[in-house]
KOLVO-657693 format. One record per residue (C-alpha): residue in one letter; x, y, z; residue number from 1. Coordinates in Angstrom, 1 decimal, padded with zeros to 4 digits. Example, Ala and Ser with C-alpha at 12.3 -4.5 7.8 and 13.67 -1.06 7.14 Angstrom:
! KOLVO-657693
<A <012.3 -004.5 007.8> 1>;
<S <013.7 -001.1 007.1> 2>;
END
This chain:
! KOLVO-657693
<M <-071.6 014.4 -024.5> 1>;
<R <-068.0 015.4 -023.9> 2>;
<P <-066.5 018.0 -026.3> 3>;
<F <-063.7 016.7 -028.5> 4>;
<F <-060.3 018.5 -028.5> 5>;
<P <-057.4 017.6 -030.7> 6>;
<A <-054.3 016.3 -028.9> 7>;
<S <-052.4 019.5 -029.7> 8>;
<V <-055.1 021.6 -028.0> 9>;
<I <-055.1 019.3 -024.9> 10>;
<L <-051.3 019.7 -024.7> 11>;
<V <-051.6 023.5 -024.8> 12>;
<L <-054.3 023.6 -022.2> 13>;
<T <-052.3 021.2 -019.9> 14>;
<L <-049.2 023.3 -020.2> 15>;
<F <-051.3 026.5 -019.5> 16>;
<H <-052.8 025.1 -016.4> 17>;
<S <-049.5 023.7 -015.2> 18>;
<S <-047.8 027.0 -015.7> 19>;
<Q <-050.5 028.7 -013.6> 20>;
<A <-050.0 026.1 -010.8> 21>;
<L <-046.2 026.7 -010.9> 22>;
<G <-046.6 030.5 -011.0> 23>;
<K <-049.0 030.7 -008.0> 24>;
<K <-048.3 028.6 -004.9> 25>;
<R <-051.4 027.2 -003.3> 26>;
<Q <-052.3 029.1 -000.1> 27>;
<T <-052.7 027.1 003.0> 28>;
<C <-054.3 028.2 006.3> 29>;
<R <-054.4 027.2 009.9> 30>;
<N <-057.6 025.7 011.2> 31>;
<V <-059.7 028.3 013.1> 32>;
<P <-063.1 028.0 014.7> 33>;
<G <-065.5 027.1 011.9> 34>;
<S <-062.9 025.2 009.9> 35>;
<A <-064.0 021.6 009.1> 36>;
<E <-060.8 020.2 010.8> 37>;
<Y <-060.8 022.5 013.8> 38>;
<P <-060.8 020.3 017.0> 39>;
<N <-064.2 019.6 018.5> 40>;
<A <-065.2 019.8 022.1> 41>;
<Q <-064.2 016.2 022.7> 42>;
<A <-060.7 016.8 021.3> 43>;
<W <-060.2 019.8 023.6> 44>;
<S <-061.4 017.8 026.6> 45>;
<T <-059.0 015.0 025.8> 46>;
<L <-056.1 017.5 025.6> 47>;
<N <-057.2 019.0 029.0> 48>;
<K <-057.2 015.5 030.6> 49>;
<T <-053.7 014.8 029.1> 50>;
<I <-052.3 018.0 030.8> 51>;
<S <-054.1 017.4 034.1> 52>;
<G <-056.8 020.1 033.7> 53>;
<R <-054.4 022.9 032.8> 54>;
<L <-056.3 024.1 029.7> 55>;
<V <-058.0 027.4 030.4> 56>;
<T <-060.0 030.0 028.3> 57>;
<A <-058.0 033.1 027.5> 58>;
<V <-059.6 036.5 027.4> 59>;
<P <-058.3 040.1 027.0> 60>;
<S <-057.2 041.8 030.2> 61>;
<A <-060.1 044.3 030.0> 62>;
<K <-062.6 041.4 029.9> 63>;
<Y <-060.8 039.6 032.7> 64>;
<C <-061.0 042.8 034.9> 65>;
<A <-064.7 043.1 034.2> 66>;
<S <-065.2 039.5 035.3> 67>;
<I <-063.7 040.2 038.7> 68>;
<G <-065.6 043.4 039.3> 69>;
<G <-063.0 045.7 037.9> 70>;
<C <-059.2 046.2 038.3> 71>;
<T <-057.7 049.1 040.1> 72>;
<D <-055.4 051.5 038.3> 73>;
<A <-052.5 050.0 040.3> 74>;
<Q <-053.5 046.5 039.1> 75>;
<W <-054.1 047.5 035.5> 76>;
<G <-050.6 049.2 035.3> 77>;
<S <-048.7 046.4 037.1> 78>;
<A <-046.8 044.0 035.0> 79>;
<L <-046.7 041.6 037.9> 80>;
<F <-050.5 041.6 038.1> 81>;
<R <-051.0 041.3 034.4> 82>;
<N <-048.6 038.3 034.3> 83>;
<T <-051.2 036.4 036.3> 84>;
<I <-053.8 036.8 033.5> 85>;
<P <-053.3 034.2 030.7> 86>;
<G <-054.5 036.4 027.9> 87>;
<A <-052.9 039.7 029.0> 88>;
<M <-050.0 041.5 027.4> 89>;
<N <-047.9 044.2 029.2> 90>;
<Q <-048.7 046.5 026.3> 91>;
<V <-052.5 046.4 025.8> 92>;
<N <-052.3 047.4 022.1> 93>;
<F <-051.0 043.9 021.3> 94>;
<E <-054.2 042.4 022.6> 95>;
<Q <-056.2 044.4 020.0> 96>;
<G <-057.1 043.2 016.6> 97>;
<Y <-056.6 046.5 014.8> 98>;
<D <-055.9 044.8 011.5> 99>;
<L <-058.6 042.2 011.6> 100>;
<K <-061.6 042.6 009.3> 101>;
<P <-063.6 044.0 011.0> 102>;
<A <-061.4 045.4 013.8> 103>;
<S <-061.7 043.5 017.0> 104>;
<L <-061.1 045.5 020.2> 105>;
<C <-061.4 045.1 023.9> 106>;
<L <-060.7 048.4 025.7> 107>;
<R <-060.8 049.1 029.5> 108>;
<D <-064.2 050.1 030.7> 109>;
<S <-065.7 049.4 027.3> 110>;
<T <-069.3 048.3 027.0> 111>;
<T <-068.3 045.7 024.3> 112>;
<C <-065.4 043.4 024.3> 113>;
<A <-064.1 041.3 021.4> 114>;
<Q <-061.3 038.7 021.5> 115>;
<G <-058.9 040.8 019.4> 116>;
<D <-055.5 039.2 018.9> 117>;
<V <-055.7 037.3 022.2> 118>;
<S <-055.4 033.5 022.1> 119>;
<L <-058.6 031.5 022.6> 120>;
<Y <-057.1 028.9 025.0> 121>;
<S <-054.0 028.7 027.2> 122>;
<V <-052.1 025.7 028.3> 123>;
<E <-050.9 026.7 031.8> 124>;
<A <-047.9 024.3 031.5> 125>;
<Q <-046.2 023.0 034.6> 126>;
<T <-044.2 020.2 033.1> 127>;
<A <-042.3 019.6 029.9> 128>;
<G <-044.9 016.9 029.2> 129>;
<D <-047.6 019.6 029.2> 130>;
<I <-045.7 021.5 026.6> 131>;
<Q <-045.1 018.4 024.5> 132>;
<A <-048.7 017.5 024.6> 133>;
<A <-049.8 021.1 023.5> 134>;
<V <-047.2 021.2 020.7> 135>;
<K <-048.3 017.8 019.3> 136>;
<F <-052.0 018.8 019.6> 137>;
<A <-051.4 022.1 017.7> 138>;
<S <-049.4 020.2 015.0> 139>;
<A <-052.0 017.5 014.7> 140>;
<Y <-054.9 019.9 014.2> 141>;
<N <-052.8 022.6 012.3> 142>;
<L <-053.5 025.3 014.8> 143>;
<R <-052.0 028.7 015.2> 144>;
<L <-049.7 028.4 018.2> 145>;
<A <-048.4 031.2 020.5> 146>;
<V <-045.9 031.0 023.3> 147>;
<K <-045.7 033.4 026.3> 148>;
<A <-043.4 033.6 029.3> 149>;
<S <-044.5 036.9 030.8> 150>;
<G <-046.0 039.1 028.1> 151>;
<H <-043.2 041.6 028.3> 152>;
<D <-043.1 041.8 024.5> 153>;
<Y <-042.7 044.9 022.3> 154>;
<L <-043.6 043.2 019.0> 155>;
<G <-046.7 041.3 020.1> 156>;
<R <-045.1 037.9 019.3> 157>;
<S <-046.6 036.1 022.3> 158>;
<T <-050.2 036.3 021.3> 159>;
<A <-052.1 035.7 018.1> 160>;
<P <-055.8 035.6 017.0> 161>;
<N <-057.6 032.2 017.1> 162>;
<S <-054.4 030.6 018.6> 163>;
<L <-053.6 028.1 021.2> 164>;
<L <-051.2 029.6 023.8> 165>;
<I <-048.6 027.8 025.7> 166>;
<R <-047.7 029.8 028.9> 167>;
<T <-044.6 028.9 030.8> 168>;
<S <-045.0 031.3 033.8> 169>;
<H <-045.2 028.3 036.2> 170>;
<F <-041.7 027.1 035.4> 171>;
<Q <-040.1 028.7 038.5> 172>;
<N <-037.1 026.4 039.2> 173>;
<I <-033.7 028.0 040.0> 174>;
<A <-030.7 025.8 040.6> 175>;
<F <-027.2 027.1 041.1> 176>;
<T <-023.9 025.2 040.7> 177>;
<D <-020.3 026.0 040.9> 178>;
<A <-019.4 023.5 038.2> 179>;
<F <-021.7 023.1 035.1> 180>;
<Y <-020.6 020.5 032.7> 181>;
<V <-021.2 020.2 029.0> 182>;
<G <-019.9 016.8 028.1> 183>;
<T <-016.7 016.4 030.1> 184>;
<Q <-015.9 020.1 030.1> 185>;
<N <-016.5 022.1 033.2> 186>;
<L <-017.8 025.5 032.2> 187>;
<G <-017.8 026.9 035.7> 188>;
<S <-020.3 028.6 037.9> 189>;
<A <-023.8 028.7 036.5> 190>;
<V <-027.5 028.8 037.2> 191>;
<T <-030.3 026.8 035.5> 192>;
<V <-033.5 028.8 035.5> 193>;
<G <-037.0 027.9 034.4> 194>;
<S <-038.7 029.8 031.6> 195>;
<G <-041.1 031.5 034.0> 196>;
<V <-038.6 033.1 036.4> 197>;
<H <-038.6 036.9 036.4> 198>;
<L <-035.3 038.7 036.6> 199>;
<Q <-036.3 040.3 039.9> 200>;
<D <-036.5 036.9 041.5> 201>;
<L <-033.3 035.7 039.9> 202>;
<Y <-031.4 038.7 041.1> 203>;
<A <-032.6 038.2 044.7> 204>;
<Q <-031.7 034.5 044.8> 205>;
<A <-028.4 035.1 043.1> 206>;
<K <-027.5 037.7 045.7> 207>;
<N <-028.1 035.1 048.4> 208>;
<Q <-025.6 032.8 046.6> 209>;
<G <-023.0 035.6 046.3> 210>;
<K <-023.5 035.6 042.5> 211>;
<V <-024.9 037.7 039.7> 212>;
<V <-026.1 037.1 036.2> 213>;
<V <-026.2 039.3 033.1> 214>;
<G <-029.8 040.6 032.9> 215>;
<G <-031.9 043.6 032.1> 216>;
<S <-033.4 046.3 034.3> 217>;
<A <-037.1 045.2 033.9> 218>;
<A <-038.5 043.3 036.8> 219>;
<T <-040.8 040.9 034.9> 220>;
<V <-038.6 040.0 031.9> 221>;
<V <-038.1 036.2 032.0> 222>;
<A <-034.4 035.4 032.1> 223>;
<A <-034.9 032.2 030.0> 224>;
<G <-037.4 033.3 027.5> 225>;
<G <-037.4 035.7 024.6> 226>;
<Y <-034.8 037.9 026.3> 227>;
<L <-032.1 035.3 025.5> 228>;
<Q <-033.4 034.5 022.1> 229>;
<G <-033.2 038.1 021.1> 230>;
<G <-029.7 038.6 022.5> 231>;
<G <-030.4 040.2 025.9> 232>;
<H <-028.8 043.6 026.6> 233>;
<S <-027.9 044.7 030.1> 234>;
<A <-026.0 047.4 032.1> 235>;
<L <-023.5 044.6 032.7> 236>;
<A <-023.1 043.8 029.0> 237>;
<P <-020.0 046.0 028.5> 238>;
<L <-018.5 044.1 031.4> 239>;
<F <-019.5 040.5 030.7> 240>;
<G <-021.1 040.5 027.2> 241>;
<L <-024.7 040.1 026.1> 242>;
<A <-026.9 037.7 028.0> 243>;
<A <-026.9 035.4 024.9> 244>;
<D <-023.1 035.4 025.0> 245>;
<N <-023.4 033.8 028.5> 246>;
<V <-025.8 030.9 027.7> 247>;
<L <-024.4 027.4 028.2> 248>;
<E <-027.4 025.2 027.5> 249>;
<F <-031.2 025.1 026.8> 250>;
<H <-033.9 022.5 027.2> 251>;
<I <-036.5 023.1 024.6> 252>;
<V <-039.5 021.4 023.1> 253>;
<V <-039.4 021.7 019.3> 254>;
<A <-042.1 021.4 016.7> 255>;
<S <-041.9 017.6 016.6> 256>;
<G <-042.8 017.5 020.3> 257>;
<A <-039.3 016.3 021.2> 258>;
<L <-037.6 017.7 024.3> 259>;
<L <-034.0 018.5 023.3> 260>;
<Q <-031.0 019.3 025.4> 261>;
<V <-029.2 021.9 023.3> 262>;
<N <-025.7 023.1 023.8> 263>;
<K <-022.4 023.6 021.9> 264>;
<N <-022.1 019.8 021.5> 265>;
<S <-025.7 018.7 021.2> 266>;
<Y <-027.7 020.3 018.4> 267>;
<P <-025.1 023.0 017.9> 268>;
<D <-027.0 024.6 015.0> 269>;
<L <-030.1 025.1 017.2> 270>;
<F <-027.8 026.4 020.0> 271>;
<Y <-026.6 029.0 017.5> 272>;
<A <-030.1 030.0 016.5> 273>;
<L <-031.4 030.3 020.1> 274>;
<R <-028.8 032.8 021.0> 275>;
<G <-029.9 035.9 019.1> 276>;
<G <-032.0 034.3 016.3> 277>;
<G <-035.3 035.9 017.5> 278>;
<A <-037.8 035.1 020.2> 279>;
<G <-040.6 032.6 019.6> 280>;
<S <-039.3 031.0 016.3> 281>;
<W <-037.6 027.9 017.6> 282>;
<G <-039.8 026.1 020.1> 283>;
<V <-040.8 026.3 023.8> 284>;
<I <-038.0 026.8 026.2> 285>;
<V <-038.3 024.8 029.4> 286>;
<N <-035.2 026.1 031.0> 287>;
<A <-031.8 027.7 030.3> 288>;
<T <-028.4 027.6 031.9> 289>;
<V <-026.4 030.8 032.0> 290>;
<R <-023.1 031.8 033.5> 291>;
<T <-022.9 033.4 036.9> 292>;
<F <-020.2 035.8 038.2> 293>;
<P <-019.2 036.7 041.7> 294>;
<T <-021.3 039.5 043.0> 295>;
<F <-019.8 042.9 043.6> 296>;
<S <-020.7 046.5 044.4> 297>;
<G <-020.6 049.6 042.3> 298>;
<T <-021.9 053.1 041.8> 299>;
<F <-025.5 053.6 040.7> 300>;
<S <-026.7 057.1 039.7> 301>;
<Q <-029.8 058.7 038.5> 302>;
<I <-029.6 062.2 037.1> 303>;
<E <-032.6 064.1 035.8> 304>;
<L <-032.1 067.3 033.7> 305>;
<G <-034.8 069.5 032.3> 306>;
<A <-034.8 071.4 029.0> 307>;
<T <-037.2 074.3 028.4> 308>;
<T <-037.3 074.1 024.6> 309>;
<N <-036.7 071.5 021.9> 310>;
<A <-033.5 073.3 020.9> 311>;
<A <-032.2 073.1 024.5> 312>;
<A <-033.0 069.4 024.6> 313>;
<G <-031.1 068.9 021.4> 314>;
<A <-028.1 070.9 022.7> 315>;
<L <-028.3 068.8 025.9> 316>;
<L <-028.1 065.6 024.0> 317>;
<A <-025.2 067.0 021.9> 318>;
<V <-023.3 067.4 025.2> 319>;
<H <-024.2 063.8 026.1> 320>;
<A <-022.8 062.7 022.7> 321>;
<Q <-019.5 064.5 023.5> 322>;
<H <-019.2 062.4 026.7> 323>;
<I <-020.5 059.2 025.3> 324>;
<F <-017.1 057.5 025.8> 325>;
<D <-016.6 058.6 029.4> 326>;
<L <-017.6 055.2 030.9> 327>;
<D <-015.4 053.1 028.5> 328>;
<A <-012.5 052.8 030.9> 329>;
<V <-014.6 051.1 033.6> 330>;
<R <-016.9 049.3 031.1> 331>;
<G <-019.9 051.1 032.6> 332>;
<G <-023.5 050.7 031.4> 333>;
<Q <-026.0 053.5 031.0> 334>;
<Y <-029.7 053.8 030.1> 335>;
<F <-030.8 057.3 029.2> 336>;
<Y <-034.2 058.6 028.0> 337>;
<L <-035.7 061.9 027.0> 338>;
<E <-039.4 062.4 027.8> 339>;
<K <-041.6 065.3 026.8> 340>;
<P <-044.9 064.9 028.8> 341>;
<G <-045.7 068.6 028.3> 342>;
<N <-043.8 071.8 027.3> 343>;
<V <-040.6 070.8 029.2> 344>;
<S <-038.4 067.8 028.2> 345>;
<V <-036.7 065.7 030.9> 346>;
<L <-033.6 063.7 030.3> 347>;
<V <-033.1 060.8 032.8> 348>;
<I <-029.7 059.2 032.9> 349>;
<N <-029.2 055.9 034.8> 350>;
<T <-025.7 054.7 035.1> 351>;
<F <-024.0 051.7 036.7> 352>;
<T <-020.2 051.4 037.1> 353>;
<A <-018.8 048.2 038.6> 354>;
<N <-016.3 048.1 041.4> 355>;
<T <-016.2 051.9 041.8> 356>;
<T <-016.3 053.9 045.0> 357>;
<L <-018.8 056.7 045.4> 358>;
<D <-016.1 059.3 044.7> 359>;
<E <-014.9 057.4 041.6> 360>;
<G <-018.4 057.0 040.3> 361>;
<T <-019.2 060.7 040.9> 362>;
<A <-016.0 061.8 039.2> 363>;
<L <-017.0 059.8 036.0> 364>;
<L <-020.2 061.7 035.7> 365>;
<T <-019.1 065.2 036.8> 366>;
<P <-017.8 066.4 033.4> 367>;
<L <-021.1 065.4 031.7> 368>;
<L <-023.2 067.1 034.5> 369>;
<N <-021.2 070.3 034.5> 370>;
<D <-021.2 070.7 030.7> 371>;
<S <-025.0 069.9 030.6> 372>;
<L <-025.8 072.6 033.2> 373>;
<A <-023.9 075.1 031.1> 374>;
<V <-026.4 074.7 028.2> 375>;
<P <-028.9 077.6 028.1> 376>;
<G <-032.4 076.4 029.1> 377>;
<V <-031.1 073.3 030.9> 378>;
<F <-031.6 072.8 034.7> 379>;
<L <-031.1 070.1 037.3> 380>;
<V <-034.2 068.3 038.4> 381>;
<E <-032.7 065.6 040.6> 382>;
<K <-029.4 063.9 041.3> 383>;
<L <-028.9 060.6 043.2> 384>;
<I <-025.6 058.8 043.4> 385>;
<V <-025.1 055.8 045.7> 386>;
<T <-023.0 052.7 046.2> 387>;
<L <-025.0 049.5 045.8> 388>;
<S <-024.7 045.7 045.4> 389>;
<V <-025.0 045.0 041.7> 390>;
<N <-028.0 042.7 042.4> 391>;
<D <-029.8 045.6 044.1> 392>;
<A <-028.9 048.0 041.4> 393>;
<L <-030.4 045.8 038.8> 394>;
<H <-033.5 044.8 040.8> 395>;
<M <-036.8 046.4 040.1> 396>;
<A <-040.0 045.9 042.2> 397>;
<D <-042.4 046.0 039.2> 398>;
<D <-042.7 047.3 035.6> 399>;
<V <-045.2 049.9 034.3> 400>;
<A <-047.7 048.1 032.0> 401>;
<G <-051.2 048.5 030.8> 402>;
<V <-050.4 051.1 028.2> 403>;
<N <-050.5 051.4 024.3> 404>;
<I <-047.0 051.8 022.8> 405>;
<V <-045.0 050.8 019.8> 406>;
<M <-041.3 051.4 019.2> 407>;
<G <-038.6 051.4 016.6> 408>;
<S <-034.9 051.4 016.9> 409>;
<R <-031.5 051.5 015.3> 410>;
<F <-028.0 050.5 016.4> 411>;
<V <-025.6 053.5 016.2> 412>;
<P <-022.1 052.4 015.5> 413>;
<E <-019.2 053.6 017.7> 414>;
<A <-017.6 055.1 014.6> 415>;
<A <-020.6 057.5 014.2> 416>;
<Y <-019.8 059.2 017.5> 417>;
<K <-016.2 059.6 016.5> 418>;
<N <-017.2 061.8 013.6> 419>;
<P <-016.3 065.4 014.7> 420>;
<N <-019.8 066.5 013.5> 421>;
<A <-021.6 063.9 015.7> 422>;
<P <-022.7 066.3 018.5> 423>;
<E <-024.2 068.7 015.9> 424>;
<I <-026.0 065.8 014.1> 425>;
<V <-027.3 064.4 017.4> 426>;
<A <-028.7 067.8 018.4> 427>;
<K <-030.6 068.2 015.2> 428>;
<I <-031.9 064.6 015.4> 429>;
<Y <-033.4 065.1 018.8> 430>;
<E <-034.8 068.5 017.9> 431>;
<D <-036.5 067.1 014.7> 432>;
<L <-037.9 064.1 016.6> 433>;
<L <-039.4 066.3 019.3> 434>;
<D <-040.7 068.8 016.7> 435>;
<G <-042.3 065.8 015.0> 436>;
<G <-044.2 064.9 018.1> 437>;
<A <-041.9 062.2 019.7> 438>;
<Q <-042.7 061.9 023.4> 439>;
<Q <-040.1 059.3 024.5> 440>;
<I <-036.6 058.8 023.0> 441>;
<L <-034.4 056.2 024.6> 442>;
<G <-030.7 055.5 024.4> 443>;
<N <-028.9 052.4 025.7> 444>;
<L <-025.1 052.4 026.2> 445>;
<V <-025.0 048.6 026.6> 446>;
<A <-022.5 047.6 023.9> 447>;
<G <-018.7 048.0 023.5> 448>;
<G <-016.3 046.4 026.0> 449>;
<Q <-017.0 042.7 026.2> 450>;
<V <-019.8 042.8 023.7> 451>;
<S <-017.3 043.9 021.1> 452>;
<A <-014.7 041.5 022.4> 453>;
<N <-017.2 038.6 021.9> 454>;
<A <-017.4 039.2 018.2> 455>;
<G <-015.8 035.8 017.6> 456>;
<I <-018.6 033.9 019.3> 457>;
<S <-020.6 031.7 016.8> 458>;
<S <-024.1 032.8 017.5> 459>;
<A <-027.0 034.4 015.8> 460>;
<V <-026.5 037.7 017.6> 461>;
<H <-026.7 040.5 015.1> 462>;
<P <-023.1 041.5 014.2> 463>;
<A <-024.1 045.2 014.6> 464>;
<W <-024.1 044.6 018.3> 465>;
<R <-020.4 044.1 018.2> 466>;
<T <-019.7 047.5 016.7> 467>;
<A <-022.5 049.5 018.3> 468>;
<K <-022.2 052.2 020.8> 469>;
<N <-025.8 053.1 021.3> 470>;
<H <-029.1 051.3 020.9> 471>;
<F <-031.4 054.2 019.9> 472>;
<I <-035.1 053.8 020.4> 473>;
<V <-038.2 055.9 019.8> 474>;
<V <-041.4 055.0 021.7> 475>;
<N <-044.7 056.1 020.3> 476>;
<P <-047.7 055.9 022.7> 477>;
<W <-051.4 056.6 022.4> 478>;
<D <-054.5 056.7 024.6> 479>;
<D <-057.6 054.5 024.3> 480>;
<S <-059.4 057.7 023.3> 481>;
<A <-057.4 058.0 020.1> 482>;
<S <-059.3 057.6 016.8> 483>;
<A <-058.6 054.7 014.4> 484>;
<A <-056.8 057.1 012.1> 485>;
<E <-054.7 058.4 014.9> 486>;
<I <-053.7 054.9 016.1> 487>;
<A <-052.8 053.8 012.5> 488>;
<A <-050.6 056.9 012.1> 489>;
<T <-048.9 056.3 015.4> 490>;
<R <-048.2 052.6 014.7> 491>;
<T <-046.5 053.5 011.4> 492>;
<K <-044.8 056.7 012.5> 493>;
<F <-041.4 055.1 013.0> 494>;
<Q <-041.3 053.9 009.4> 495>;
<D <-043.0 057.0 008.0> 496>;
<S <-040.6 059.6 009.4> 497>;
<Q <-038.5 058.7 012.4> 498>;
<A <-036.2 056.0 011.0> 499>;
<A <-034.9 058.4 008.4> 500>;
<I <-034.1 061.0 011.0> 501>;
<I <-032.1 058.5 013.2> 502>;
<E <-030.3 057.1 010.2> 503>;
<R <-028.6 060.5 009.7> 504>;
<L <-026.4 059.3 012.6> 505>;
<S <-026.6 055.5 012.4> 506>;
<G <-026.4 055.2 008.6> 507>;
<P <-029.0 053.5 006.4> 508>;
<N <-028.0 049.8 007.1> 509>;
<A <-027.3 050.0 010.9> 510>;
<G <-029.7 047.2 011.9> 511>;
<S <-032.0 047.0 014.9> 512>;
<Y <-032.6 044.9 018.0> 513>;
<S <-035.4 042.5 017.4> 514>;
<N <-036.7 042.6 021.0> 515>;
<E <-037.1 046.3 020.9> 516>;
<G <-037.9 047.1 017.3> 517>;
<D <-040.7 047.8 014.8> 518>;
<I <-042.8 044.9 013.4> 519>;
<F <-043.3 047.0 010.3> 520>;
<E <-039.6 046.9 009.3> 521>;
<P <-039.9 046.4 005.5> 522>;
<N <-036.6 044.4 005.4> 523>;
<F <-036.8 042.8 008.8> 524>;
<Q <-034.6 039.8 007.6> 525>;
<T <-031.6 042.1 007.4> 526>;
<T <-032.6 044.8 009.8> 527>;
<F <-033.1 042.3 012.7> 528>;
<Y <-030.8 039.4 011.7> 529>;
<G <-028.2 040.9 009.4> 530>;
<P <-026.1 038.3 007.4> 531>;
<N <-027.3 035.5 009.7> 532>;
<Y <-030.8 035.2 008.1> 533>;
<A <-030.0 032.6 005.4> 534>;
<K <-028.4 030.3 008.0> 535>;
<L <-031.3 030.9 010.4> 536>;
<S <-033.8 030.1 007.7> 537>;
<A <-032.1 026.8 007.0> 538>;
<I <-032.1 025.9 010.7> 539>;
<K <-035.8 026.9 010.9> 540>;
<T <-036.6 024.5 008.1> 541>;
<R <-034.7 021.7 009.8> 542>;
<Y <-036.4 021.9 013.2> 543>;
<D <-039.8 023.4 012.2> 544>;
<P <-040.6 022.3 008.6> 545>;
<K <-044.3 023.2 008.9> 546>;
<D <-043.7 026.6 010.5> 547>;
<L <-045.5 025.8 013.7> 548>;
<F <-043.7 028.6 015.5> 549>;
<I <-044.3 031.8 013.5> 550>;
<V <-044.1 035.2 015.1> 551>;
<A <-044.2 038.8 013.7> 552>;
<A <-040.9 039.7 012.0> 553>;
<G <-039.5 036.3 013.0> 554>;
<V <-037.6 033.8 010.9> 555>;
<G <-039.9 032.3 008.3> 556>;
<S <-042.7 034.9 008.9> 557>;
<E <-042.3 036.2 005.3> 558>;
<R <-044.1 033.1 004.2> 559>;
<W <-047.2 034.0 006.2> 560>;
<D <-049.8 036.7 006.5> 561>;
<A <-049.7 039.3 009.3> 562>;
<T <-051.6 037.1 011.7> 563>;
<G <-049.6 033.9 010.9> 564>;
<T <-052.9 032.2 009.8> 565>;
<C <-052.5 031.7 006.1> 566>;
<T <-049.5 031.5 003.8> 567>;
<R <-048.9 034.3 001.4> 568>;
END
C-alpha cells in the first residue's frame, strides 16, 4: 500500500529534489573498458577495416623495448627513435599514471609494467579519411580521445589513460609555392606541410628551395602540430614574428568528423583559435600552410661560462640582464640556460643574428662576454662563433628524450628589465632558485621586434608575448629511482616555491606559454590564455560541443577531471 502524502508535502518534496538536481550537475563519464557501452571486439575490428588495418595496440615505451629484446641507451634517449613507438612520449613521466588509483607505472627495466597514462589503441593515420573515421568512432562510443604528432609535449596532452589515440606522424607531405592564395588574394611565398613533418626535415627541404620558415630549435617538433596551436617561438621570432603569426591556412578534422579548410575567410573564428589557443583542443590537424622567407646567413654562437658558487651564478646572470637589450638593433634571438649538474653551474648562451658577418656577430657579444668574465668565480668553458646558413643554424640532428621532467614558466615583460634594480633582482632570483635545488633554468629571448609589432594581429596568442622580453622557464627532473613522495614534490615544486621567486621580476600576472608551462597552474585560463579565454571557450562550444578534444590545462578542461574521463 502506497503511503499517502498531502499535496502540500508533495510540493515541498518536489521542490527539494528539484533544487538538489539544480544545485548538483549530473556527472558524465567517457566509456572505458568494462563500461556497458564500450566498443566490443567486433566494433574495433570494423574500425580497423575502415582505416585499412591501421589500428594498433599502444604500449608504454618500456614495454615496447622489452618486446624487442631491449633498447640501447642511445635508442631510449633518442626522440627520433621514440617517435616510431605509438605509445611513447619524449618525456617518460607523461606515460606514467602517477595520479591513478592505484598508481600505474611502467619503468625501464622494471619487472612489472602497467599501462599508465598511455592510450590503449592508436590509429596510425595516413589519410584525412582515417582521421575522420577515428573521430566519428570516438564520438559514437563516447571514448576518451588523444592526438599526437611526435610526442614532444611538456604537458602530457598527447596521451591519456584508456584513450584512443590518433597519431599523425605519417603525414609527411611538403609542398612549396611562390604564390599561395586565400580566395583571390595572393599571400606570397609559402609551404604546406603535413602534421607529421619534423622541423629538421622542413629546414632541410626549405634550404633546397632557397627559403626558410619560422621554427624552433628542436629537431622533432612537428611544424604543423601543437607548436603552431601554442604560438610557436623561434630564434627568428624577433625578426619575423611568432610561428602562429605566419600561418595562412589549416586543414583540420573537427569533432563532427568534418574536414575543414580554415583561414581568415573560411571559419575565421576557428582560425583565430588555432593560432595560439592551445594545442589539442580544436581537432586533428591534417596540414598547415605557413609563410616562407628567402633564406640568408648569419652569425651563430655558443658560449659556455662556468660559475663556482650559486652567488657567482647569480652575479653572472645579473650581467646578462644588463646586456639583455644588446641584440635588439639586429633583432637577434637567443636561448640561454643555466645548469647545475654538480657543484659548478654552467651557463650556455646560444645566439643567432641574421645577416651579420662574423666580425659583426662577435662584436655584439663581446661586451657581455667581457663583463661576465670580470665576475669573481666565473670562467670561460667554451666559445664558438661561426657564420652559417639560417637553415643550418636552426637544424638539429635529434632531441634528447627518455627522461622525467616537468617545467613551469613566466613571461618577463620588457619593462621589468628597464627597472634600474633589475640586475640585482635577477641575481637574487637565480641564487634563490639554485639554493632551492633548481637544476635547469632556461631563458628565451624570442620576443620583442616583430613579435611586438604583430600585436594587432587577431589571434589567440597570449597578449603577454607582445610585451615580453624573456620567456623564463624552470625545469625539474627526477630519476626513476626517486620515491613516490620525491616525485610528487618535484611535480609540484614550481607552484610550491619557484613561481613566487620568478614573479619578483615578472610580476604576479605575467602569464605563461602553454607549450612550456605547468599543468598545475591554478588559474590556467588566465595564465595561459589571458583575456582570450572567454572567446576561446565560446569557439570551443561551437566546434566541439561534447568536449571530444580535452587536454590538460586546455580550453574547456575545467569541466573535466584530471584524466579527462569524467565531468566534475
